C-alpha positions in Angstrom: -27.8 -24.9 48.1 -28.3 -21.2 47.1 -24.7 -20.4 48.1 -23.4 -23.2 45.9 -25.4 -22.0 42.9 -24.2 -18.5 43.5 -20.6 -19.6 43.6 -21.0 -21.7 40.4 -22.7 -18.8 38.7 -19.9 -16.3 39.6 -17.2 -18.8 38.7 -18.9 -19.3 35.3 -19.1 -15.6 34.7 -15.4 -15.1 35.6 -14.5 -18.0 33.2 -16.4 -16.3 30.4 -14.8 -13.0 31.1 -11.4 -14.5 31.0 -11.9 -15.8 27.5 -12.9 -12.4 26.1 -10.5 -10.8 23.6 -8.3 -8.1 25.0 -9.1 -4.6 23.9 -7.7 -3.6 20.6 -4.7 -1.3 21.2 -4.5 0.1 17.6 -5.8 -0.2 14.1 -3.4 -0.3 11.2 -4.9 -0.3 7.7 -4.0 0.7 4.2 -6.0 1.6 1.1 -5.0 2.4 -2.5 -6.2 4.8 -5.1 -5.3 3.4 -8.4 -5.7 3.9 -12.1 -6.1 0.5 -13.8 -4.0 -1.9 -11.8 -1.2 0.5 -10.8 -1.7 2.3 -7.4 -1.2 6.1 -7.6 -1.3 6.6 -3.9 -1.2 4.2 -0.9 -2.9 5.6 2.2 -1.8 4.4 5.6 -4.3 4.8 8.5 -3.1 4.3 12.1 -5.3 4.8 15.2 -4.1 4.4 18.8 -7.1 3.1 20.8 -5.1 2.6 24.0 -4.7 4.9 27.0 -0.9 5.0 26.6 1.4 6.6 24.0 2.7 4.1 21.4 5.9 4.2 19.4 6.4 2.6 16.0 9.2 2.6 13.4 10.3 1.3 10.0 7.1 1.6 7.9 7.5 -0.7 4.8 5.0 -1.5 2.0 5.2 -5.1 0.7 4.1 -5.7 -2.9 3.4 -9.2 -4.1 3.1 -9.2 -7.9 2.3 -12.7 -9.2 5.2 -14.8 -7.8 7.6 -11.9 -7.1 7.9 -9.7 -4.0 9.1 -6.1 -3.5 9.6 -3.7 -0.6 8.6 -0.1 -1.0 9.7 2.6 1.3 9.3 6.4 1.4 12.0 8.2 3.5 9.5 10.9 4.6 7.4 8.3 6.3 9.8 5.5 7.2 10.3 6.5 10.9 13.9 5.3 11.2 15.5 8.4 12.7 12.5 9.4 14.8 9.7 7.0 15.8 6.1 7.5 14.9 4.7 8.4 18.4 1.0 8.3 18.8 -0.6 9.8 21.9 -3.6 8.1 23.5 -6.6 8.1 21.1 -4.5 9.8 18.4 -4.8 9.0 14.7 -2.2 9.2 12.0 -3.0 9.2 8.2 -0.6 9.7 5.3 -0.9 9.2 1.6 2.2 7.9 0.0 2.7 8.6 -3.8 3.6 5.4 -5.6 6.1 7.3 -7.8 8.1 8.4 -4.7 8.7 4.9 -3.4 12.2 3.3 -3.3 11.6 -0.2 -4.5 13.8 -3.2 -3.6 13.3 -6.8 -4.9 12.9 -9.6 -2.3 15.0 -12.0 -4.4 17.9 -9.9 -5.4 17.8 -7.4 -2.5 18.7 -4.6 -4.9 17.1 -1.4 -6.0 14.4 -2.0 -8.6 13.3 0.8 -10.9 9.8 2.1 -10.0 8.8 2.2 -13.7 9.7 -1.5 -14.1 7.5 -2.4 -11.1 4.6 -0.4 -12.7 5.0 -2.4 -15.9 5.0 -5.7 -14.0 1.9 -4.6 -12.1 0.1 -3.7 -15.4 0.8 -7.2 -16.8 0.3 -9.3 -13.7 -2.7 -11.4 -12.9 -2.8 -10.5 -9.2 -1.3 -7.9 -6.9 -1.4 -7.9 -3.2 -0.1 -5.0 -0.9 0.5 -5.1 2.8 2.3 -2.8 5.1 4.5 -3.6 8.1 5.8 -1.5 11.0 7.8 -2.3 14.1 6.3 -2.3 17.5 9.3 -3.0 19.8 7.0 -3.8 22.8 6.2 -7.1 21.1 9.7 -8.3 21.9 9.0 -8.0 25.6 7.1 -11.2 25.2 9.6 -14.1 25.0 7.2 -16.0 22.7 7.4 -13.4 20.0 10.2 -13.6 17.5 9.5 -10.4 15.5 8.6 -6.8 16.3 6.6 -6.5 13.1 2.9 -5.8 13.0 1.0 -6.1 9.7 -1.8 -4.1 8.2 -4.7 -5.5 6.2 -3.9 -6.7 2.8 -5.4 -5.2 -0.4 -5.7 -7.3 -3.6 -6.6 -6.5 -7.1 
C-alpha cells in the first residue's frame, strides 16, 4: 500500500514538473522617450538568460498609427551584415533616435518621409510600437513558420 502511494505521489510530481514553463531564454523589450506623442528615442533592451550564445538579425521597429503601419530601421542597429551575438547572461541596450530611422509604409512599400510620419503621429488617436528581430533557431522547429520574435508593445 505504501509503495503504491509513493509511486502515485512521484508520478504526480513528475506530471506537475512536466507542465512547468521552460526557462525564459531571453528578454526583448522596448521603451520610448517622447515629447508629446512623437517618440524622440526608442530604447531596445535585450538580455540573454540562457547558458549559450544567441544570434539575432534584422532589427525592425513597427509603428501602427491609427489604421496605417510603417517599418522603421536604423542601419547602425539592423544587424544584417553581422548578427547581434549575445554571450550567455549578456545584455544589449541601444537608444535609437527617431529622426535617424528609415521609414517604409506597409501599404505602399516605399520610403516615407520621417517628418510626415511625425505629423501623422501628432494628429493620430493611437500609436503602437513593437520591435521584431530574427532568431533563426526558431525555424529548426517544423511547426514554426517565421523566424521573428516580438518585443513588448508600447501604446500612447
